[in-house]
C-alpha positions in Angstrom: -22.4 -69.2 -54.7 -25.5 -68.1 -52.7 -23.7 -68.8 -49.5 -20.7 -66.7 -50.7 -22.9 -63.8 -51.6 -24.7 -63.9 -48.3 -21.4 -63.8 -46.5 -20.3 -60.8 -48.6 -23.5 -58.9 -47.7 -23.1 -59.6 -44.0 -19.4 -58.4 -44.1 -20.4 -55.2 -45.8 -23.2 -54.5 -43.3 -20.7 -55.2 -40.4 -18.2 -52.6 -41.8 -21.0 -50.1 -42.2 -22.1 -50.5 -38.6 -18.5 -50.4 -37.3 -17.8 -47.1 -39.1 -21.0 -45.4 -37.9 -20.5 -43.8 -34.4 -22.3 -45.3 -31.6 -25.1 -43.2 -30.2 -24.0 -41.2 -27.2 -25.5 -42.3 -23.9 -28.3 -40.0 -22.9 -26.7 -39.4 -19.4 -23.4 -38.2 -20.9 -25.1 -35.8 -23.3 -27.3 -34.4 -20.6 -24.3 -33.9 -18.3 -22.5 -32.0 -21.0 -25.5 -29.7 -21.6 -25.8 -29.0 -17.9 -22.1 -28.1 -17.7 -22.6 -25.7 -20.5 -25.5 -24.1 -18.8 -23.6 -23.7 -15.5 -20.8 -21.6 -17.0 -20.8 -18.3 -15.0 -22.3 -15.4 -16.7 -20.0 -12.5 -17.5 -20.7 -9.7 -15.0 -22.5 -6.7 -16.4 -20.4 -3.6 -16.8 -23.5 -1.2 -16.9 -22.8 0.2 -13.4 -19.1 0.6 -14.0 -19.8 2.4 -17.3 -22.1 4.9 -15.4 -19.7 5.4 -12.5 -16.7 5.9 -14.8 -18.6 8.3 -17.0 -19.5 10.5 -14.0 -16.0 10.6 -12.6 -14.4 11.3 -16.0 -16.9 14.2 -16.6 -16.0 15.7 -13.1 -12.3 15.4 -13.9 -12.7 16.9 -17.4 -14.6 19.9 -16.1 -11.9 20.6 -13.5 -8.9 20.1 -15.8 -10.2 21.9 -18.9 -7.4 21.8 -21.5 -4.8 20.5 -19.0 -3.6 16.9 -19.6 -4.8 14.3 -17.1 -1.4 12.7 -17.3 0.1 15.6 -15.4 -1.8 14.3 -12.3 -0.9 10.6 -11.7 -3.2 10.4 -8.7 -6.2 10.7 -11.1 -5.2 7.6 -13.1 -5.6 5.3 -10.0 -9.1 6.7 -9.3 -10.4 5.6 -12.7 -11.0 2.2 -11.3 -14.2 0.0 -11.3 -14.8 -3.7 -11.0 -18.2 -5.4 -11.7 -19.5 -7.9 -9.2 -21.1 -11.3 -9.9 -24.5 -10.0 -8.9 -24.5 -7.3 -11.6 -23.3 -4.5 -9.3 -19.9 -2.9 -9.0 -17.2 -1.5 -6.7 -15.6 1.7 -7.9 -13.5 4.6 -6.9 -15.5 7.7 -7.8 -14.3 11.3 -8.1 -17.1 13.3 -6.4 -15.7 16.8 -6.7 -12.5 18.3 -8.1 -10.9 21.7 -8.6 -7.5 23.0 -9.7 -6.3 25.9 -7.5 -3.2 27.9 -7.4 -1.1 27.9 -4.3 -0.6 31.6 -3.3 3.0 30.9 -2.0 4.5 28.7 -4.7 2.1 29.8 -7.5 1.9 26.1 -8.5 -1.3 24.5 -9.4 -2.8 22.2 -6.7 -5.4 19.5 -7.3 -8.1 19.4 -4.6 -11.3 17.5 -4.2 -13.1 14.5 -2.8 -13.2 10.8 -3.9 -15.3 7.9 -2.6 -15.3 4.1 -2.6 -18.8 3.3 -4.0 -20.8 0.1 -4.0 -23.5 0.0 -6.7 -26.2 -2.6 -6.8 -27.5 -4.2 -10.0 -30.5 -1.8 -9.8 -28.2 1.2 -9.4 -28.6 1.8 -5.7 -25.4 3.3 -4.2 -23.6 3.4 -0.9 -20.2 5.0 -0.3 -17.4 5.9 2.1 -14.4 8.2 1.9 -11.2 6.3 2.5 -8.5 8.5 4.1 -4.7 8.1 4.5 -4.8 9.2 8.1 -7.8 7.2 9.4 -10.5 4.9 8.4 -12.6 7.6 6.7 -11.9 11.2 6.0 -13.7 14.6 5.6 -14.4 16.6 2.5 -11.1 17.1 0.7 -9.6 13.7 1.0 -8.0 14.2 -2.4 -5.1 16.6 -2.8 -2.0 16.7 -4.9 0.4 19.6 -4.6 3.7 19.1 -6.5 6.7 19.6 -4.2 4.5 19.3 -1.1 2.2 16.4 -0.7 0.1 14.1 -2.9 -2.6 11.5 -2.2 -2.2 8.2 -4.0 -4.4 5.2 -4.2 -3.1 1.7 -5.0 -5.2 -0.5 -7.3 -7.9 -2.1 -5.1 -8.3 -5.9 -5.0 -11.5 -8.0 -4.5 -12.1 -11.3 -2.7 -15.3 -12.8 -1.3 -14.0 -13.5 2.3 -17.4 -14.4 3.8 -18.7 -16.4 0.9 -22.0 -14.5 0.5 -21.5 -14.0 -3.2 -20.6 -10.3 -2.9 -16.8 -9.7 -2.8 -15.1 -7.5 -0.2 -12.6 -4.9 -1.5 -9.2 -3.9 -0.1 -8.2 -0.2 -0.6 -5.0 1.5 0.5 -4.7 5.2 0.5 -1.4 7.0 1.1 -0.2 10.6 1.4 3.3 11.2 0.2 5.0 14.3 1.6 8.1 16.0 0.5 8.7 17.5 3.9 7.5 15.5 6.9 6.2 12.0 7.5 3.9 10.4 5.0 0.9 8.4 6.1 -1.2 5.5 4.8 -4.3 3.6 5.7 -5.5 0.4 4.3 -8.8 -1.4 5.0 -10.9 -4.3 3.8 -14.4 -3.0 3.0 -17.7 -4.8 2.7 -21.3 -4.0 1.6 -23.8 -5.1 4.2 -27.3 -3.9 5.2 -27.3 -1.2 2.6 -24.0 0.4 3.7 -20.3 0.2 3.0 -18.3 -0.5 6.2 -15.1 -2.1 7.3 -15.3 -5.9 7.0 -15.8 -6.8 10.7 -13.2 -9.7 11.1 -10.5 -7.4 9.6 -11.3 -4.4 11.8 -8.5 -4.9 14.4 -5.8 -4.3 11.8 -4.7 -1.4 9.7 -3.7 -3.3 6.5 -0.6 -2.3 4.6 -1.1 -4.9 1.8 -2.8 -8.2 0.9 -1.0 -11.3 -0.3 -1.6 -15.0 -0.3 1.2 -16.1 2.0 0.4 -19.8 2.1 -0.9 -20.4 -1.5 -4.3 -21.5 -0.3 -6.1 -19.2 -2.7 -7.3 -16.7 -0.1 -5.5 -13.3 0.2 -4.0 -12.7 3.6 -3.6 -9.4 5.3 -0.1 -7.8 6.0 0.1 -5.3 8.8 2.6 -3.4 10.9 0.3 -3.8 13.8 1.1 -1.2 16.5 4.6 -0.9 15.1 3.8 2.2 13.1 4.5 5.7 14.2 5.7 9.2 13.3 9.2 9.5 14.6 11.7 12.4 14.7 14.1 12.3 11.8 17.9 12.2 12.2 19.1 14.8 14.8 15.5 15.6 15.6 14.8 17.0 12.1 11.6 16.6 10.1 9.6 13.5 11.2 9.6 10.3 9.3 7.2 7.3 9.2 8.7 4.5 11.3 7.5 1.0 10.6 8.2 -2.4 12.0 8.1 -5.7 10.0 5.1 -6.7 8.0 3.2 -9.4 10.0 0.8 -11.8 8.3 -2.8 -12.1 9.3 -4.0 -15.5 7.9 -7.3 -15.6 6.1 -9.4 -18.5 7.2 -12.1 -20.4 5.2 -14.9 -19.2 7.5 -14.1 -15.5 6.8 -12.2 -14.8 9.9 -8.4 -14.0 10.3 -5.7 -15.2 12.6 -2.5 -13.3 13.6 -0.8 -16.2 15.3 -1.8 -19.5 13.7 0.8 -21.8 12.0 0.5 -20.2 8.6 0.8 -16.7 9.9 3.9 -17.6 12.0 5.6 -19.3 9.0 5.2 -16.1 7.0 6.4 -14.0 9.9 9.6 -16.1 10.1 10.3 -15.0 6.5 9.9 -11.3 7.5 11.9 -11.9 10.7 14.3 -14.9 10.2 15.9 -16.6 13.1 19.1 -14.6 12.6 17.2 -11.5 13.9 16.6 -13.1 17.3 19.6 -11.8 19.1 19.3 -8.6 21.2 22.9 -7.8 20.4 22.2 -7.5 16.7 19.4 -5.0 16.8 21.4 -2.0 15.7 21.9 -2.3 12.0 24.7 -0.4 10.3 25.4 0.4 6.6 28.6 -0.6 4.9 30.2 2.7 5.8 29.5 2.1 9.5 26.5 4.4 10.0 23.3 3.3 11.7 20.4 2.4 9.4 17.3 3.7 11.4 14.7 2.0 9.3 16.4 -1.4 9.5 17.0 -0.9 13.2 13.3 -0.4 13.8 12.5 -3.7 12.1 15.3 -5.6 13.8 14.4 -4.5 17.3 10.8 -5.6 16.8 12.0 -9.0 15.3 14.2 -9.6 18.3 11.2 -9.2 20.6 9.1 -11.5 18.5 11.8 -14.2 18.9 11.7 -13.8 22.6 14.5 -11.3 23.4 13.7 -9.5 26.6 12.7 -5.8 26.5 15.5 -5.1 29.0 18.2 -6.7 26.8 17.0 -5.0 23.6 16.7 -1.6 25.4 20.3 -1.9 26.8 21.7 -2.6 23.3 19.8 0.4 21.8 20.9 2.7 24.6 24.5 1.6 24.2 24.4 3.1 20.7 22.0 5.9 21.6 24.0 8.7 19.9 24.4 6.8 16.7 20.8 5.8 16.6 19.6 9.3 17.2 21.9 10.6 14.4 20.9 8.0 11.9 24.0 8.6 9.8 23.8 12.4 10.1 26.0 14.8 12.1 24.0 16.4 14.9 25.1 19.9 16.0 23.2 19.4 19.3 21.5 16.5 21.0 17.8 16.6 20.1 15.3 16.7 23.0 13.3 13.9 21.3 14.5 11.3 18.8 13.7 8.1 17.0 15.3 6.3 20.0 12.3 7.2 22.1 9.9 5.6 19.7 12.1 2.5 19.5 12.3 2.0 23.2 8.5 2.5 23.5 8.0 -0.3 20.9 10.4 -2.6 22.7 8.5 -2.3 25.9 5.2 -3.4 24.4 4.0 -7.0 24.5 4.8 -8.8 21.2 1.6 -9.8 19.3 3.1 -13.1 18.2 5.7 -15.5 19.5 8.0 -16.9 16.7 9.9 -19.3 18.8 
């Protein structure tokens, strides 16, 4: 009996010890606590709050009782992004006025905006992005309905050089009802107390950024030197002529490459092998008219695939009248035309070889 009772007590003690959780090893608990401590802090919005408040006050004073929704350009300028160090990048409306055009009697928005970098302590540096160059003068913000209007695409941030402070891409465009529009995109950085173009990106005017090879780093897309104001059909109002978008691959060390394997793979999507023939550079619409925009792209693609300048030029000149007209009927032959710009592009040395 005594033995049986002893066995029963031991069995009960065993069950109790089995149901109780084993103490966690010290190393595992410590590692978990460290992981919790390493969670990145949420960036402070203090600088963004201050910058936005200033811009909104400037806009409110200028517009008065007018609704801000009547001016789409203003919505894009209400942008700010906090940085990991407690600072911020922001688009800031510095000055704004609503004026009346003496000819059309329409209201025109005119003013100045800046790209601002603010430190965690509130120190600021800025530049004025411009659609016709790297930076612009006073008055880089204008919106005149029926004439021209400045637009800004939502900026994007990425720390290209790995210093903990992200660079920012900003693209500014001017859309014109009559005449060629313009745009200018740059990657900006904050260094030595000033905002300036990020040095490795300086050779290229950037049309957009996109991760073309899925490596987590945004790459640059550029028309390179294939960007110009060209006469419209029959020598009419000029248009903005563009070649294909070429990739500039973002490298882990903060530099960029226009002609490495990743860049060329992306370029072959913009210019597939089917565009290599000099005989196919003149693109027509289903009704048989020349498509000038597509012809600009196709002529450049043929050169990137190795077609000779002479062969592409001969093909363009064989359809010279149709290329000049661009689907329109010309009363007289224009003294200058989009064909002149096309031939000039064709004569240039291609920046990359897709073969």
